[in-house]
N, C-alpha and C positions, 0 to 999 in steps of 0.2 A: 504494500500500500504506500509505503514511504516513497518509493521510486515512481510509482504511478501518479502520485500527486504532481510531480514535475510535468508529466505529459498532459495532465488535466489543465494545469496552469498555462502551459505553452499553447495548447489548443485555444484557450480563451484569448490569449495575447494575440494570436493570429486571426482572431475573428471567427473561429470555428466553434461549433457546439460540441463540447466534450462527449456528450451522450452519443452523438452521431459517429464521431471518430472511434470511440471505444466499441460501438456496435459493429462497425466495419472490420475492425481487427478481430473481434470475437467471431464474426462470420467466417473467418479464414481458418479457424481452429476446429479440431474435432470436438464432437459433443463431450460434455463433461463439466466439472466444476470451474475450470479456468474461464471459459467463455461466459458462464453465468456471473462469475465474480467481476469480470471486465464490464459487463453490461450494467451491473448494479453500481459499481464504482463510478463509471462514466456518467450515470444519471444523477449522482449526488450533486447538490447545489452548494453545500457548505465547505467544499474543499478549498483550503488556503495553504499557501506555502508555510506560513508560520505554524499552523495547526499540525503540520507533518514534519516540522523541524528544519525547514529550509528558509533561506533568504536569497533574493536575487541581487546580484551586484553587477556593476558595469566594469568591464575590463577593456583594455586596448583592442581586444579582438571581438568585443561585443558583450552582450549579457551572458552571465554565468550564474551558477547556483552554488552556494556553500551552506554548510550546516549553520543554522541560526544559533546565536549565543543562548546558552541556557538561562532560564530565569534566575535572578540572584537569590541566594538562599534567604529564607525568612529569618529575621533576627528575633531573639526573644529578650525579655527584660532581665534575665538573670545573668547577662554578660557572657553567656556561653557561645 
């Protein structure tokens, strides 16, 4: 799922509907759990890079993806 989130994001960036793209890929696979998973994942609307641990950056070669920084640890009042 983590890797598929990148494809979902890029499809949207290119003006494509992720559900259509993921369906097309699923249609090329033999029946089984993988095509079903692709169709369900492609149809999801709440997919964001951040939710799947990615961030998009600009490089000299164009956009790229790197792991998003982890949330900072929650501090407590006991000084620990």
